[in-house]
C-alpha positions as CSV (number, residue, x, y, z in Angstrom):
1,M,0.0,0.0,0.0
2,H,3.0,2.3,0.2
3,N,4.2,3.8,-3.0
4,S,8.0,3.7,-3.0
5,S,8.4,6.6,-5.4
6,T,6.5,9.0,-3.1
7,G,7.5,7.4,0.1
8,S,11.2,8.1,-0.2
9,N,10.6,11.7,-1.3
10,A,8.3,12.3,1.6
11,K,10.9,11.2,4.1
12,T,13.8,13.1,2.6
13,K,12.0,16.3,1.8
14,A,12.8,18.9,4.4
15,G,10.5,21.7,5.0
16,P,9.1,23.9,7.8
17,S,6.1,21.7,8.2
18,Q,8.1,18.4,8.3
19,P,8.6,17.3,11.9
20,S,11.8,15.6,13.0
21,D,11.9,11.8,13.4
22,V,11.8,12.2,17.2
23,S,8.4,14.0,17.1
24,L,6.9,11.3,14.8
25,K,7.0,8.7,17.6
26,R,3.6,8.1,19.0
27,K,1.8,5.9,21.4
28,R,0.9,2.7,19.6
29,G,-2.5,1.2,20.2
30,M,-4.2,4.5,20.9
31,F,-6.9,3.9,18.4
32,Q,-7.1,0.1,18.5
33,K,-10.4,-0.2,20.4
34,D,-12.1,2.3,18.1
35,L,-10.7,0.6,15.0
36,Q,-11.8,-2.8,16.2
37,H,-15.3,-1.5,16.4
38,M,-15.1,0.1,13.0
39,M,-13.7,-3.0,11.5
40,Y,-16.5,-5.1,13.0
41,G,-19.0,-2.6,11.6
42,F,-17.6,-3.1,8.2
43,G,-17.8,-6.8,8.3
44,D,-14.7,-8.1,10.1
45,D,-14.7,-10.4,13.1
46,A,-15.8,-9.0,16.4
47,N,-12.2,-9.6,17.7
48,P,-9.9,-9.1,14.8
49,L,-6.2,-10.2,14.9
50,P,-4.1,-7.6,16.8
51,E,-1.7,-7.5,13.9
52,T,-4.5,-6.5,11.5
53,V,-5.7,-3.8,13.9
54,A,-2.1,-2.5,14.2
55,L,-1.7,-2.5,10.5
56,V,-5.0,-0.6,9.9
57,E,-3.9,1.9,12.7
58,D,-0.6,2.5,11.0
59,I,-2.3,3.2,7.7
60,V,-4.9,5.5,9.2
61,V,-2.3,7.5,11.2
62,E,0.0,7.8,8.2
63,Y,-2.9,9.0,6.1
64,V,-4.1,11.6,8.7
65,T,-0.5,12.8,9.3
66,D,0.1,13.2,5.6
67,L,-3.2,15.1,5.2
68,V,-2.3,17.4,8.1
69,H,1.2,18.1,6.7
70,K,-0.3,19.0,3.3
71,A,-2.9,21.2,4.9
72,Q,-0.1,23.0,6.9
73,D,1.8,23.6,3.7
74,I,-1.3,25.2,2.1
75,A,-2.0,27.2,5.3
76,S,1.6,28.4,5.7
77,K,0.9,31.0,2.9
78,R,-1.9,32.4,5.0
79,G,-0.4,31.8,8.4
80,K,-3.5,30.0,9.8
81,L,-4.8,26.4,9.5
82,L,-8.5,26.4,8.6
83,T,-11.1,23.7,8.0
84,E,-11.2,24.9,4.4
85,D,-7.6,23.7,3.9
86,F,-8.7,20.1,4.6
87,L,-11.8,20.5,2.4
88,Y,-9.6,21.8,-0.4
89,L,-7.3,18.7,-0.1
90,I,-10.2,16.2,-0.4
91,R,-12.2,18.2,-3.0
92,K,-11.7,15.5,-5.7
93,D,-12.9,12.7,-3.4
94,H,-16.6,13.4,-3.6
95,P,-17.9,10.9,-1.1
96,K,-15.4,12.0,1.5
97,L,-16.0,15.7,0.8
98,H,-19.8,15.2,1.1
99,R,-19.4,13.4,4.4
100,C,-17.1,16.1,5.8
101,T,-19.5,18.9,4.8
102,E,-22.4,16.9,6.2
103,L,-20.6,16.5,9.5
104,L,-19.5,20.1,9.6
105,S,-23.1,21.3,9.0
106,M,-24.3,18.9,11.7
107,N,-21.8,20.3,14.1
108,E,-23.0,23.8,13.4
109,E,-26.6,22.7,14.0
110,L,-25.6,21.2,17.3
111,K,-23.8,24.4,18.3
112,Q,-26.9,26.4,17.6
113,A,-29.1,24.0,19.5
114,R,-26.8,24.1,22.5
115,K,-26.8,27.9,22.4
116,V,-30.6,28.1,22.3
117,F,-30.8,25.5,25.0
118,D,-28.4,27.4,27.3
119,E,-30.3,30.7,26.6
120,N,-33.6,29.1,27.5
121,E,-32.1,27.5,30.6
122,E,-30.8,30.8,31.8
123,K,-34.2,32.4,31.2
124,L,-35.8,29.7,33.3
125,A,-33.2,30.1,36.1
126,T,-33.8,33.9,36.3
127,M,-37.6,33.3,36.5
128,D,-37.3,31.2,39.6
């Protein structure tokens, strides 16, 4: 799953957004429980092999890390990392873009609902 032509360039390419090898170390197994549940939801065994979960975790972390580095490169011109930087990167992957915009709009709706709920709760508290 790893393209050797891009993989070697990504490691040797030095830039302001490329962290050192020391900072790339992470706590392994951090997402294993969540990934096990997701894998089960997509048809895998309820208790998948630990090696399989570790491999999926490595792939996911590598993908997310790469996406964040690319977004940082885009944002470095502006000086600030925004949600739109990530949407720009996934613009050609229509299912992923649609799901992200759906989740972002749902998040906004939840924020508005919480705000209204808090305002109503404060009004009720002042009435007592």
